[in-house]
C-alpha positions in Angstrom: 10.1 3.6 -8.3 6.8 1.9 -9.1 4.0 2.0 -6.7 0.6 0.3 -6.5 -2.0 2.0 -4.4 -5.0 0.0 -3.6 -8.0 1.2 -1.3 -11.7 0.6 -0.9 -12.4 4.2 -1.5 -11.1 5.5 -5.0 -10.8 9.1 -3.9 -8.5 7.9 -0.9 -6.3 6.1 -3.3 -6.1 9.1 -5.5 -5.0 11.2 -2.4 -2.3 8.8 -1.9 -1.2 9.0 -5.5 -1.1 12.8 -5.2 1.0 12.8 -2.0 3.3 10.3 -3.4 4.0 11.8 -6.8 4.6 15.2 -5.3 7.1 13.9 -2.8 8.9 11.1 -4.7 10.2 10.5 -8.1 7.7 7.6 -8.7 5.1 6.1 -11.1 1.8 5.4 -9.2 -0.8 3.1 -10.4 -4.2 3.3 -8.5 -6.3 0.1 -8.3 -9.4 -0.9 -6.7 -10.5 -4.1 -4.7 -11.7 -5.6 -8.2 -8.6 -4.6 -10.2 -5.6 -4.9 -8.1 -5.0 -8.6 -8.5 -5.0 -8.1 -12.2 -2.3 -5.3 -11.7 -0.1 -7.6 -9.6 -0.2 -10.0 -12.5 0.6 -7.5 -15.2 3.8 -6.0 -13.7 6.3 -5.4 -10.9 5.9 -2.8 -8.2 8.6 -1.7 -5.9 5.9 -0.9 -3.2 2.2 -1.8 -2.7 0.4 0.6 -0.4 -2.9 -1.2 0.5 -5.8 -0.9 2.8 -5.4 -3.5 5.7 -9.0 -4.6 5.1 -8.1 -6.0 1.7 -5.2 -8.4 2.6 -7.2 -11.7 3.4 -7.3 -15.0 1.6 -5.8 -15.4 -1.9 -4.9 -11.7 -1.8 -2.6 -12.2 1.1 -0.8 -15.0 -0.9 -0.4 -12.8 -4.0 0.9 -9.9 -1.9 3.5 -12.1 -0.2 4.5 -13.6 -3.5 4.8 -10.2 -5.3 8.2 -9.4 -3.7 7.2 -5.8 -3.3 7.6 -3.7 -0.2 4.3 -3.3 1.6 2.7 -0.5 3.4 -0.7 -0.9 5.0 -3.1 1.8 5.6 -6.1 1.6 8.1 -8.8 3.5 10.0 -8.7 0.9 12.8 -6.7 2.0 16.0 -6.2 -1.8 16.8 -4.2 -2.2 13.5 -1.7 0.6 14.3 0.7 -1.8 16.2 1.0 -4.0 13.1 -1.2 -6.8 11.7 -0.9 -10.4 12.9 1.2 -12.5 10.5 2.7 -9.3 8.8 5.5 -8.6 11.1 7.7 -5.6 10.2 5.1 -4.0 7.7 4.4 -0.5 8.5 0.9 0.7 9.2 -0.1 4.2 8.3 -3.3 5.7 9.9 -6.1 7.2 7.8 -6.6 10.2 7.4 -2.9 10.4 6.4 -0.1 12.4 7.8 1.7 13.1 4.5 5.2 12.8 5.9 4.5 9.5 7.6 3.0 8.1 4.3 6.0 9.1 2.3 8.6 7.8 4.9 6.8 4.5 5.2 6.8 4.1 1.3 10.6 5.0 1.2 11.4 2.4 4.0 9.3 -0.3 2.2 11.2 0.5 -1.1 14.4 -0.4 0.8 13.3 -3.8 2.0 
């Protein structure tokens, strides 16, 4: 399984990478706000784990077009019930519960 992890904070993305590689047989690519569009253009990902604050505008169009399963992460309590226009996409709270994160990625990979 190939996973792209995108967060505003590189250290947070690295933590997600650690959790996922320890729990799953996967290859994880970490990207930033400035590099993830390029990563999407370069290759296919089974799942994209991305900070919900980074999904507006052109990025939203590219995420939808990617065909990848999605998992959103957030610090916002308001986003925990899901994001408008993104029905069915799991939202995982930061700081992460490792089990919830892994299960969300497994479920997104099956979509």
